[in-house]
C-alpha positions in Angstrom: 90.5 41.7 195.9 93.1 43.6 197.8 93.1 43.2 201.6 94.0 46.0 204.0 94.7 46.0 207.8 91.8 46.9 210.0 93.8 49.2 212.3 96.0 47.2 214.7 93.4 44.5 215.3 95.1 41.8 213.3 92.0 41.5 211.1 92.2 42.4 207.4 89.4 43.8 205.3 88.7 43.8 201.5 89.2 47.1 199.6 85.5 47.1 198.9 82.8 46.7 201.6 79.2 45.7 201.0 76.9 48.4 202.4 73.4 47.4 203.4 71.5 50.6 204.2 68.8 49.8 201.6 68.2 46.3 202.8 64.5 46.3 203.8 63.3 49.3 201.9 64.7 49.6 198.3 66.3 46.2 198.4 64.2 43.1 199.2 65.4 40.4 201.5 65.8 37.9 198.6 67.9 40.4 196.6 69.8 41.3 199.8 70.8 37.7 200.3 71.8 37.4 196.7 74.0 40.5 197.1 75.8 39.0 200.1 76.4 35.7 198.2 77.7 37.6 195.2 79.9 40.0 197.2 81.6 37.1 199.2 82.1 35.1 196.0 83.9 38.1 194.5 86.3 38.3 197.5 84.5 40.9 199.6 84.9 40.0 203.3 83.4 43.0 205.0 79.7 43.8 205.4 78.6 47.0 207.0 75.2 47.7 208.6 73.7 49.7 211.5 70.9 49.4 214.0 69.1 52.3 212.4 69.1 50.8 208.9 67.4 50.8 206.4 67.2 54.4 205.2 65.1 56.1 202.5 63.4 56.6 204.8 64.6 56.0 208.4 61.5 55.2 210.5 60.7 53.7 213.8 58.9 50.8 212.1 61.9 49.7 210.1 64.8 50.2 212.6 66.8 47.0 212.8 65.4 45.5 209.6 68.7 45.5 207.7 70.4 43.7 210.6 67.5 41.2 210.7 67.9 40.5 207.0 71.6 39.8 207.4 70.8 37.7 210.5 68.4 35.6 208.4 71.2 35.0 205.9 73.6 34.0 208.7 71.1 31.5 210.0 70.2 30.2 206.5 73.8 29.7 205.3 75.8 29.0 208.4 78.5 31.2 206.9 78.8 33.8 209.7 82.6 33.0 210.1 83.3 33.7 206.4 83.2 37.5 206.7 83.8 40.5 208.9 80.6 42.0 210.2 80.4 45.7 211.2 77.4 47.5 212.7 76.8 50.8 214.5 75.2 52.3 217.6 73.0 55.3 216.9 73.5 58.4 219.0 71.9 61.5 220.3 69.4 63.2 218.0 67.9 60.2 216.2 64.4 60.2 217.8 63.4 56.9 216.2 66.0 55.0 218.3 65.8 55.2 222.1 64.1 58.5 221.7 67.4 60.1 220.7 69.3 59.1 223.8 73.1 59.7 223.7 75.6 56.9 223.6 76.8 55.9 227.0 77.5 52.9 229.2 73.8 52.7 229.9 73.0 52.2 226.2 75.9 50.2 224.9 75.2 46.8 226.4 71.5 46.5 225.6 72.1 48.0 222.1 74.8 45.4 221.3 72.5 42.6 222.7 69.8 43.8 220.3 72.1 43.8 217.3 73.4 40.4 218.2 69.9 39.0 218.4 68.8 40.5 215.1 72.1 39.5 213.4 71.7 36.0 214.8 75.4 35.9 215.7 77.4 35.5 218.9 79.8 38.3 218.0 80.3 41.6 216.1 83.7 42.0 214.5 83.6 45.9 214.3 81.3 47.9 216.5 81.1 51.5 215.5 79.6 54.7 217.1 77.5 56.2 214.3 78.3 59.8 215.2 79.6 61.6 218.3 77.3 62.8 221.0 78.8 66.3 220.8 77.7 66.6 217.2 79.6 66.4 213.9 80.5 68.6 210.9 79.5 65.8 208.5 76.4 65.8 206.3 76.9 69.4 205.2 77.1 70.8 208.7 80.6 71.9 207.9 79.3 75.1 206.4 78.2 76.5 209.7 80.2 74.3 212.1 80.8 75.8 215.5 82.3 73.7 218.3 82.5 76.5 220.8 79.4 75.1 222.7 81.1 71.8 223.5 82.1 70.9 227.1 85.5 69.3 226.9 85.3 67.7 230.4 81.9 66.2 229.7 83.1 64.9 226.3 86.1 63.2 227.8 84.2 61.8 230.7 81.7 60.2 228.3 84.4 58.8 226.2 85.9 57.0 229.2 82.5 55.8 230.3 81.9 54.4 226.8 85.4 52.8 226.5 84.9 51.0 229.8 81.6 49.7 228.6 83.2 48.6 225.4 85.9 46.7 227.2 83.3 44.8 229.1 81.7 43.8 225.8 85.1 42.7 224.5 85.7 40.6 227.6 82.3 39.0 227.1 83.2 38.1 223.5 80.3 40.2 222.1 82.6 42.5 220.0 86.1 42.2 218.6 87.0 45.8 217.7 85.8 49.3 218.0 85.4 52.0 215.3 84.1 55.5 214.9 81.9 57.2 212.3 81.3 60.8 211.3 84.2 61.8 213.6 86.8 64.6 213.6 90.6 64.5 214.0 90.4 65.9 217.5 87.7 63.4 218.6 89.5 60.5 217.2 92.8 61.6 218.8 91.0 61.7 222.2 89.5 58.2 221.8 93.0 57.0 220.9 94.7 58.7 223.8 92.2 57.6 226.4 92.2 54.0 225.2 95.9 53.8 225.3 96.1 55.4 228.7 93.6 52.9 230.2 94.2 49.9 228.1 90.7 50.0 226.6 89.7 49.0 223.0 91.7 51.1 220.5 90.0 52.8 217.5 90.5 50.6 214.5 88.7 52.6 211.8 86.7 55.7 211.0 83.7 55.6 208.7 83.3 59.0 207.2 82.0 60.2 203.8 84.6 60.3 201.1 84.5 60.4 197.4 85.8 62.5 194.4 83.1 65.0 195.4 83.7 65.0 199.2 87.3 65.2 200.3 87.3 66.7 203.8 89.3 63.7 205.0 92.4 64.7 202.9 94.2 66.8 205.5 94.1 66.3 209.3 92.3 63.0 209.3 94.5 61.7 206.6 97.6 62.4 208.7 96.0 60.8 211.8 95.0 57.7 209.8 98.5 57.1 208.5 100.3 57.8 211.7 97.9 56.0 214.0 96.9 53.0 211.8 93.3 54.0 211.8 92.0 53.4 208.3 89.1 55.1 206.6 86.0 53.1 205.7 84.6 55.5 203.1 80.9 55.8 202.8 79.2 57.2 199.7 82.3 56.7 197.4 79.9 57.2 194.5 78.5 60.4 195.9 75.0 58.8 196.5 75.0 57.9 192.8 75.9 61.3 191.5 79.3 60.1 190.1 77.5 57.5 188.0 76.2 60.3 185.9 72.6 59.1 186.2 71.3 62.4 187.5 73.0 64.7 184.9 70.7 66.9 182.9 68.0 66.8 185.5 67.4 63.1 185.1 65.7 61.2 188.0 65.7 57.5 187.1 62.7 55.5 188.4 63.5 53.8 191.7 66.7 55.9 192.3 67.5 57.5 195.7 66.6 60.9 194.2 63.0 59.8 193.9 62.9 59.3 197.6 65.3 62.0 198.7 65.3 64.8 196.1 68.1 66.8 197.8 70.3 63.6 198.3 71.0 64.6 201.9 72.2 68.1 200.9 74.4 66.9 198.0 72.1 68.3 195.3 73.5 71.8 194.7 74.0 74.3 191.8 77.7 73.3 191.6 77.7 69.6 191.9 76.6 68.7 188.4 79.5 70.7 186.8 81.9 68.8 189.1 80.4 65.5 188.0 80.7 66.5 184.4 84.4 67.1 184.9 84.9 63.6 186.3 82.7 62.0 183.6 84.8 63.7 180.9 88.0 62.3 182.4 86.5 58.8 182.4 85.3 59.2 178.9 88.7 60.4 177.6 90.4 57.4 179.1 87.8 54.8 178.2 86.9 54.2 181.9 83.5 53.4 183.4 82.8 56.3 185.8 81.7 53.9 188.6 84.9 51.9 188.2 87.0 55.1 188.1 85.5 56.5 191.3 86.0 53.3 193.2 89.5 52.6 191.8 90.5 56.1 192.8 89.5 55.4 196.4 92.0 52.5 196.3 94.8 54.9 195.6 94.4 56.9 198.8 97.1 56.1 201.4 94.6 56.0 204.3 91.9 53.8 202.8 90.9 50.6 204.6 87.7 49.9 202.6 85.2 51.8 200.4 81.6 51.0 201.3 79.3 50.9 198.4 75.6 50.1 198.4 73.7 48.6 195.5 69.9 48.8 195.3 69.9 46.0 192.7 72.0 42.9 192.1 72.9 44.3 188.6 74.4 47.4 190.3 76.4 45.3 192.6 77.8 43.1 189.8 78.9 46.3 188.0 80.6 47.9 190.9 82.5 44.7 191.8 84.3 44.9 188.4 86.1 48.0 189.6 88.8 45.9 191.3 90.1 45.1 187.8 90.7 48.8 187.1 94.0 50.6 187.8 94.3 54.3 187.2 97.5 55.5 185.5 99.4 58.7 186.5 97.7 60.8 183.8 94.2 60.0 185.0 95.2 60.8 188.6 96.7 64.1 187.5 93.5 65.0 185.7 91.4 64.0 188.7 93.6 66.3 190.9 93.0 69.2 188.4 89.3 68.6 188.4 89.3 68.7 192.2 91.1 72.0 192.2 88.6 73.4 189.8 85.5 72.0 191.6 86.4 71.9 195.4 83.7 71.0 197.8 80.8 71.1 195.4 78.4 70.5 198.2 
């Protein structure tokens, strides 16, 4: 398992990260614990969760359950120090957590304390803001994105307020590093600028959606990542399962995410299946498993810190972990580039 720097923190993270957003809904606690065991045995050292997890669906009754399942594993095994633990603070607009309250110095300390209690740990290695208070163009909002209603002074004042609160948490030993999620290049640049001016925690990573099907990160954010040592933690590197091919031809396998979320968070579109076909054909021509190809491709990106993949079942996890043995040659990469040009932004 290849290891990559986590920003300038001195920590290193595995090229694959175990995502946990199904822990407590689609994935039972027993299977979740088996997944953590299996991932660590394979060399994965990064586990990502969030206070709002599990999903499918997100509900007030299940908020925090994924963290609690991980906490029970920590308590049962005593292996908390064997891996890097990342979690996230939900923000404005999610009514089931704090009635949709924005992220601020008022919310940061109690939210971290809640996560620490559920995770049954004294510290969080990477603490991430799940999305910016001002909104985000992620999750298909890019099609109608309009930042003209933002208030720059309020945004910057809130960032400083949050950074000061994060510093207090670092000083207490509750968190080791700070990351962003669903952020933009401008937003990340401001967090970096303010943290460097004030000596507050520096952004170590950005967790945004990225896959063969979703490549918005490839331009401004890619440049920022490389120049500022802020690596991408890519979520949905398999396009919520689309890149496995299991939904082609109108198929909806029993127990799959599409049975719970038919639109796949806006990824179900008239154009996406043709794009998936193009990538499946490349994999077939070169004797590659499509899951392995999609994850191995993430590894080739110059800004990648870790690709976060979730597995509903232990069998799916075992299969995905085998991707680290796959290296894509120049011909495959050229064909992937051609498919991307032919099928840009399919959702």
